[in-house]
C-alpha positions in Angstrom: -111.5 53.9 49.8 -111.2 57.0 52.0 -114.1 58.7 53.7 -115.1 62.3 53.9 -118.1 64.2 55.5 -119.9 66.9 53.6 -120.3 69.9 55.9 -122.0 72.3 53.5 -125.4 73.8 54.2 -127.3 72.6 51.1 -127.4 69.2 49.3 -125.0 68.9 46.4 -124.6 66.6 43.4 -121.1 65.2 43.0 -120.4 64.1 39.4 -117.3 62.2 40.4 -119.5 60.0 42.6 -121.9 59.1 39.8 -124.0 62.3 40.1 -124.9 61.2 43.6 -126.8 63.7 45.7 -125.0 64.3 49.0 -126.9 65.7 52.0 -125.4 68.0 54.7 -123.5 66.0 57.3 -123.5 62.9 55.1 -120.4 60.7 55.1 -119.3 59.3 51.7 -116.5 57.1 50.4 -114.2 58.6 47.8 -111.4 57.1 45.8 -108.1 57.2 47.7 -106.4 59.0 44.9 -109.0 61.9 45.1 -109.1 62.3 48.9 -106.9 65.4 48.8 -109.2 67.0 46.3 -112.0 66.9 48.9 -110.2 67.8 52.1 -108.5 70.8 50.4 -111.9 72.4 50.7 -112.2 72.7 54.5 -115.4 74.7 54.3 -117.2 71.9 52.4 -115.6 68.6 53.3 -113.8 67.1 56.4 -111.7 64.0 56.6 -113.2 61.0 58.4 -110.9 58.2 57.3 -107.7 58.8 55.4 -106.6 56.6 52.5 -104.9 53.4 53.5 -101.3 52.9 52.4 -101.4 50.0 50.0 -97.6 49.8 49.7 -96.2 46.7 51.3 -94.2 47.3 54.4 -90.5 47.1 53.8 -88.8 43.9 54.9 -86.7 44.1 57.9 -83.3 42.7 57.2 -80.9 41.4 59.8 -77.8 43.4 60.2 -74.9 42.2 58.1 -72.4 40.2 60.1 -68.8 41.0 59.4 -66.3 38.1 59.7 -63.8 38.4 62.5 -60.5 39.7 61.5 -57.8 37.1 62.0 -54.1 38.0 62.4 -51.5 35.7 61.2 -48.1 36.1 62.8 -45.1 36.0 60.6 
């Protein structure tokens, strides 16, 4: 879950958070998928902790080894 801070002047009720009442300067956890929907309102919300990337890190592969070319004399 990501975190945002409510920076508005008056308490608000946020239906997406179960009709929870949010007070000014209160920090709340929001679903990662909805983080952008909050921080796109810079006069109301500010980012505190961005969503974590749940994708696994790509595996590092060793470089391919090419066989040495051999010359055959005729």
